C-alpha positions, 0 to 999 in steps of 0.5 A: 572667949574661953577654950570651951566656948569657941570649942562649942562654937566650932562644934557647931560651925563644922556642923553647919559645913559638912565637918564630919567629912573633914573629920573623917578625912582627917582621920584618915590622914592620920591625924585628928587636926583640922584649921578652919580658915579664913573664918570671921570670930566673933569672941562676945568680948566687946572687942571688934570681929577678927577678919581672916582668922585661922582656928587649928582644932586638934581632937576636940579642943582649940589649939591656937586661932591666929590670923592667916597665913601668919605661922606655918601649919603642922603635917597632916592637918586638914584645911576647910576654907571658910571665908565668909563664914563666923564663929561665935561663942555658943548661946544660951538660951536660959529659958526654954521648955525641953520635955514639958510641952502642954500638949502632952505630944512630947515624945523624945524624936520630938525633944531631939528635933526641938534641939537640934534646931536650937542647935543649928541656930548657934544655942550650944546649952539650954536650961530647962524651966521644970523639965520632966525629964529626969532629974537627979535626987541629989538635990531632993528632986523628984520624978 
């Protein structure tokens, strides 16, 4: 699993577990380090899920992944005990219609709600099929 895929998944986990308060607490402590402990890591490679793992996050990146208790934690780290929770790679929905509701009722608020629901369900990337959002003209696409 790439660090990027894990980073996306961890972002979802933090959102679902009140991670904003963890980020705020880490910032108040003068650090940007968060340790997610007790998680089960599913890496999508076919390997069995790894239970009781620690993910050490520094800023927006995963700095280390290791079995709980196998390493000393850095000074100032904010810990989130997440036993019973899973970390997975971000999912990709390769066929969505983000802003092309045939009823014509699309709005920014409605589209954002739709995307937020997908994100909370684990989807971290989408491929919009002929969406009406602004497109790059660099490749010949038009509005």
